[in-house]
N, C-alpha and C positions, 0 to 999 in steps of 0.2 A: 271276603274277611282276611285281615291282615295276621300275620304271627303274633302281634303283640295282644290284638283282640282276643286271640286263643291261648292267651297266658294259662288259665287255669287248667285248660286240658292238656297242654304238653308239660305243665309243671312236673307232673308224676312221672312223665317219660324220660326229658332229657334235663330237668332242673331249671330255675330261674335264670341261671346265667346264660342260656341261649338264646333269649330276647334281647339282653344287653348286648350280646356279642354282635347281633344283626344291628342294633344301634351304632355300635362302633363301625361298623362297615359302612353304614351310610354317612357316617361323619367324614369320611375319605372323600366322597363326591362334593359335600357341602363345603369343606375345605378347600377342595379344589376350585369351586366357584366363588369362594369368600363371601359365603352366604352367612354373615353374623349372627342375624334372627334364628335361622335354622339350627346353628350349631348350638347357640345359647339354649333353645327349646329342648333339644335333646338331651345337653348335659343337665338340665334341670330335672327332666323326669326320670332319669336313673338313679337306681337305689344303691347308693355308695356303701349302706351297711353290709351287702352282701358281696362286695368285690372280690375277687380273687386277686394275686399279689400282680398277674398280668393286666388284670383290668384295671387296678389301680394306677399302672405305668400307662396305660392308653388313656385314662381320665386325665391325669396330670399333663399328658402330653397334648391332647386337645384343648384342655383349660388354657394351658400355656400358649397354645396357636391363637385361641380365640383372643386372648389379652394381647398379644403381638399385633393382630388385627386391629384392634382397637387403639393401638399406638401406647397402650400401658405397658412398655417395655420392661419396666422393673417387676412389675408384677409375673410378667410372662417368664423372666429369669427365675423367680423364685420357683413356680411351678415346674418349669422343664427342670430345674436342679432336683425336684423330689423326684420326678420321673426317673432321671438318671440315676439317684441314690437307690431307689428300688429296684431298678434293672440291675445295679451292680451286686445287688443282694441275693438276687436269684440267677437262675440259668441265662445267661447272656443271649440276647436275640441280636445277631450283628445287624441285621437291616433296620429295625427298630431303635437301635442304638445310634446308627448313623443319622435317622432321622431326628432323634432327640438333639443330637449334636448339632445337627443343621440348623434347626430353630434357635438353639442357644446362640450360636455363632451370629444369626441374624440379630437376635434380641440384645445381646451384650454390644453389638457394632453400634445399635441404635442409641442405646443408652449411655455410651461413652462420649466424651466432649469432641474427639477427633475421628468419630466412626471406626475405631481400632477394632478389628476382629481378633479373638484370642489365637495365636498361632498353636498353642496346645491342642485345642478342639479340633483344628484344621488337621493338624498331623494325624492326631487319632483317627479322624475319618478317613484320611488317606490310607492308614494302615488296614481299617476294615475292608474299604473298597478293593485293595490289594489282595487281602484275604479271601474275598468273595469273588474277585476276576470280574466284578460287574463293571462294563466300560461306562455305564451312564452315571454311577457312582464315582467312579474316578474322574468323569468329566467334572462334576459338582466340586470334586475335592480341588481340582485345578483352578476350576472357575473362581473360588476363593483366595487361592494363592495369588492368582495374577492380577486381580482386582484389589488386592490389599497392596500389591507392588504398584498398580496404576494410581492408587489413592496416595502414595509416599512420593510419586514422580519418577520411579525407576522403569521407565518405558522401554527399555531395552532388555531388564531383565523380565518384564512383563510379557514380551514379546517371545522371549525363549521358552517360557513356560507355555504361552498358547502353542508354539510349534510342537511341543511334547505332548500336549493335550491332542493335538490335530492328529501326530501319528497312532495314539490310542484308538480314537475314534474312528479312523480310517480302516482299522483291522476289521471292524463289524461295518463298515460302509455305512454308518449313521448319518444320512443326510443333512438332516436339520442341526445336529451338532456340529458337523463340518460347517454348514453354512453360518451357523452362530460364530465360531471360530474365525471364518474366512471374513466375515465383516468386522469383528473386533480387531483383526491384524491389520486391515485395511485403515481402520480409524487410527490404530496407533503410528501406523506409516504415516498418514496425514498429519497427525500432531508431531512427529520426528521432522517434518516436512521432505519425507522420501517419497516425492510425487510420482516417480515412475513405478512405485510398487504398489500403490493405491488400487487403482481401476483393477489390475489382474485379480486381486482379492475379490473386489466388489462383484466383478462378473461371473467369477464361481459361484458365490453366494447367491446371486440372483437366480441363476438356472436352478439350484437346489430347491429355493424357496418357492419358485413357481410349480416345481414338480408336486412339492408336498403342500400347496396351495395354502401356503400361512400367509395370510393378510398382514398379520401384526409384525411379523418378520420383514416383508417386503416393505410396508411402510417405513419402518425403522431405517430399512437399507437405503430406500430412495431418499430419505432425510440425508443420509450420509454422503450420497451421491452429490445431493444439492450443496452440502457443506464442501465438498470437494472444489465443484466448479466455481463456488463462490469465492474461495480460497485462491483460486487461480485466476480470479477476475473474468471468467467466463459466465457472467450473469444470466444471460439468455438461457444458456443450456442448465444452468442451476435452477432458475425458475420452472423449467419444463420437468425436472426431476421432483421437485418440491410440491408442484400443482399435482404430478402422478400420485405422490404419496399422500398428500390432502384427501384425493377423491376415493382411496381404497376404503371401504367400507369395514369399521372395527366395532368391537363389542362396545356395550355403553361404557363399562368400566376403563375403558382405554382413551376416553375423552381427553385426558391429559396429554397423550401422546400427539392427538390431532391438535391440540392448541398449541403444542412445542412446534409442530410444523409450520403451523400458521404465522408464529413469531418468527420463524427463519424467513418465510416467504417476505413478510415486511421487513425483515435487516436486510434482505437481497436487494428489493426495490430501493432501499435507501441507499444503499454501497452504489446500486445502478445510477443513482441520481434521479429516480423517478419518485419524487418526494409525495406527489398527490396519492399514488398506487400505495405508497408506503404508510401514509396516515390512514387511509382507508383498510388496510390490511391491520394495523396496529389497534384500529377503534374495533373492528371485528374480533380482534384476539381478545381485547378487555372485556366486551359484551359476553364473549362465550366463557372466559374466565370468571367472570362475576356470576354467569348462570350457573357453570358447574359447582362454584363455590355454595350458592344458594341451594342447589339440588342436594349437595352433599351434607349441607348442614341439616337441611329439613329431614334427610334420611336420618342423621345421627340422632337428631332430636325425637324422631318417632322411637326409634330403637331403644335410645335409654330411658325414654319415657316407659316403655313396656317393661324394661329390664329393672327400673328402680321404682316401680310404682307403690311398693310397699312402704317406701321410705319418704313419702310426700310431706307428713307431719313433721319429721326431723329436719327436712329441708327447709321447711316454713319458719322453724325456729332459727335456723342458721340464717337463713335470708334475712329475717329481722334482725339479728344480731350484727350481720354483716352490712346491713342498711345504715344501723347506726354508727358501725365503725366508718362506712362508706361518706356519711354526713359529714363526720369528724375531718375525714381525709379531704373532703372537697373544700370545707373550710381553710384546713391547712394549705392545701392547694392552691386556693384563690390567692390567699395571702402571701404563700411562696411566689405564685405565679405573678401577681402584681410588681413584686420586689423585683423578679427577675426580668419582667418587661422594662421596668425602670433601668435596671442596670444595662441591659442588652441597647435600650434607646441611647442611653449615655456612651456608650462604648461605640455604637454606631456613628453618634455625632462626632466622637474624637476621630475615629477611621475616616469618616468623610471629609473633615479638615484636614487630617494628614495627608490624605490622597489629593486634596486640592492645591496643598503648599507642594507636593512632589510634583503635580503636573506642571503648576507655575515655573517651577525650578528647569524642568525638563524642556518647557517651551523658551525659558531664557537662553538654556544651554544651546538649543536647535538652532536660535537666531543668531547666536554667537558664531555656531559653525557655519552657517549660511553665509555671513558675513565675513568671515574668513575664507571661504572657498571663492566667493566673488572676488576677494582681494587677490588670491592667488591666481585667479584667472585672469585677472587685470594684468598682473605682473608677467605672467606667461606670454599673453598677447603681446605685450611690449617689446619682451625679450625676442621673442618670434620676429616680430617687425623689424626691430634693430638687426637681427641676425640676416633676414632677408636683405635689408638696404646694404649691409656689409658684403654679403655674397656677391649681390649685384653690381658692386663698385669693383670688387674683385674681378669678375667676368669681364666688364667693360674694359678694365685696366688690361686683362689677358689679352682680349681681342685688339685692342689698340697696339698691343707689343707686337702680337703674333701675325696681324695683316698689315695694319698702316705703318707700323714700326719698321717692319721688314722692307717695305716697298720706299719708304722715306730714305732708309739706310742705303738702300741700292743707287737712288737719284743722289744723295751726296757723294758717294763714292765716283760717280760720273762727273760730278762738279769739281771735286779734288782732281779728278784725273785732268779735265779739262784745264784748270787753273795752271797745273804744274808743266802741262806738256802742249799749251796753246799754239808755241810757234812752231812745234814738230809735227803737229796733227794736220794732216792734208783734208781728211773728211770730216769737216767740222759740221756739216749739215746732217749726217748720218748721227752723229753723238748728240746734237740737239734734239733730234727727232726723238731718240732712245729715252732721253731725259723727260721731255715732254710727256712721253707716253708712261713713263713711270709716275710723275706728278699726277697725270690725269686718273691713273690706275688707283693711286693714293686719294684723291678726292671721290670717286667712285665708291671706295672700300668705307670711306668715312660716311658718306651720304646713305650707302645702304646700310650701314650700320645704325645710323640715327634713324632711318626709316623702320629696321627691324625693331629697335629698341622703343621707339615711339608709337608703335602700332597698338600699344595698350592703352591708349587715351580713350576709354571706353565709358567714361561716365554719362557723356549724352547719349551714345548710341547703342550700347549695351553690348555683351560677351559675342554674340554670333557676327556683327559688323566687324568688331575688331579682329576676330579669328580671321574672317574672309579677307580682311586688309593684310594681315600678317602673311597670309598664303600668297596673295599676289604680289607682295614685296619679296618674299623667297623666291616665287618661281621667275624673277627677273635676273637670278644670279646661278652661275653653275650648271646651267641648263637642266635645272631641277623644275618640275612640274609639281604643285601641291594642290590637291583638291580637299574640298570641304563638304561635309554631309551632316544634316541636323535633321533631328526629329523631337518634336515636341517643344521647342524653343520659341514659342509663340509670345511669351511675355518676358517681362524682367525677372532677375532674381535678385538677391541681396547683394548691394553694390560691392561690398568688401569681398564677398563671396567670390563675384565676377572677375574682380581683379586678380585674386589669387589663383583661379583655374586658369584665366589667361595667362599669367606669367609661367605656370606649369607648362602650358602648352608652348609658350613661346622659348622656353629652356629646350624643350623636346626638338622642336624644330631647328634651334641653333645647332644642337646636336647633330642631326641630319646633315645640315649643309658643312659642318666642319669635319666630321668624322665618317659619315656613312658612304660618300662617294656614289651616292643615289641620284637616279633619273626620275624616280616618281615616287610620292609620298602622299597619304592620305590623313584627314583628320576627321573622325565621325563622333558626333557630340549628341547624345540622347537624354532628354528629360523625361523621368517618370515622376510618378506622385510623391515619392519620398527619397529620390536620390537622382544623382546625375552620373551618367556614365561616358566616358572619355577613350576613344581608341585611337592611337597614332602610330601609323604603320610605314615601313620604306621598302624598297628593293634594293638596297645597298649591301655593303659588305659585310654586315653583321659582326659579332663578335663573341668571345668566350664570357659568358654571364658572370661566372665566378669572379674572374678578373676585372671585367667592366663595372661592376657593381661598386667596386672600390677605387677605380680609376679616377684621378683628380681632375682630369680635363671635362670628363663627359658630366659631372655634377649629378648622377643618378641617386646618390645617397642623399643630397639635399632636396632633390624633388621628392623622395620617398619621406621624407622629415616632413615636407610640407603638407603632403596628403595624410600623414597620420597626424597631424595638428588639427586637421580637418574631421578626423575620426575616419577617415576612409581607407581603402585598400588598393595597393598597387602591384600589379604583376608584370614582369618581362619576360618576353620570349624571343630569343634570337639565335641563329644558326649561321655559322659561318658561310659567306657566299650567297645567303639566302634571306638576307634582311633581317629587320627586328619589328617586332609588336610590344606597344606598351598599352596597357589595360587598366585603367584607373576607374574606381566607384567611390563616389563621394556623398554621404548622405545630406538631404535638404534640411 
């Protein structure tokens, strides 16, 4: 037999208020479990005509809490303000005043457009918590303060408030509250991109929640771990934590948390590029969300049908009136919708035509750009060809002047000497021999030059035979031996490119003959799928690269320009007395 069923027996002993006090005490558990039907049933059975002032405070507090749970926030504010007003007229109960303010803060925040929580109520609760020296209440006070700062985007200020709250709860070693703050501080550091500070907070919180066996907090924390690793691009680790969070069993009313975690899993698969798994996760999320909505909707329908069953006739009248209004609205909406569809169709047609014109204009501009680029490329090619021909003429003139010219000058001097002193000179044979040798040398130099310059007739035979011929001709002079190695040159490449590459190699071999004083040289040509690599080495005297690259006679800057024109790259490595290596890469 319950206390309420013995109401008549105990009425004379303790008064009718005793049963009502027991009902108020049972309401605390129902509020904790958010049992809306249970709260409503108890509040309906209470005899409000015999309330004391304190019971009135409790009644309005619990009624306001029920309205808040029903999302009837404006009604909740009215009821809670009544409780607060009566409380202020009688002896103040600090802990109850704190609870009323706490509900008011939540209700007013829910009714305001920007979820603004009244700072005066927060400050009032902070004063109550300080007077009571209750650490849990102080934590609630700081919670509202730092969440308000977070809503305003003041993350650094919110972080400072969290640190102050952490110092307070640490004094009594409240593990779960410390874990809450560590989770929140880690999350704020993640928002601020202070990545090094995130995991230390999360790791501490994880230890505390495991000790207290708080599955809800662990699930939320593992979701935060997943967000951290997703942000840093470590998607595999992120998925491990999110899967761990999703597998944690939660109470029925925490289904929304599960769905939130499931959506994070889908997002992570998407960022990872696994679109198939992302799609499956999103589909599961959508189904569960719909299922949750249907279940919640059904529960609310059952609850409100029970609560408002006495007003069915009034509802029917209202429904009939609304049906008439709805029919009128439908007619108006259909007419307006038809007009709107017509307008939208017309605008879409105009927009489509405008986009088509823009697309045609852009196509014309692109064609003009392409034609301009082609013309510029043709001009550049012609300029490069003319420059190369001019450079070749200059080099040929230089070779004739430096080599053949000097020999012929010496021969001329000998003949002049013979003409002036033919009667005085006794050893005529010796002089004729010298002059003959000079002329022979001049002939040899001209012939070798012609061989060297004409080795590039490669239109028929290709690049490799021409380079091999160049090497043979170069090896006949100056005691120089030139070797050729090739890799992958089984077929021909584009003719113009073959000629350009040959002229580059020819220029480098000429430099070796004229400047290197080398006895050995090698030419290595390697053809890859998308490029051709050329290495020319000698064992000559080398040179200072900084000075040699700008030296007129060597022509390395001209070779480099040719390579750049082919969009290739060139490297020169030379050490005094140890020879020179030239490395060239040209794309095919």
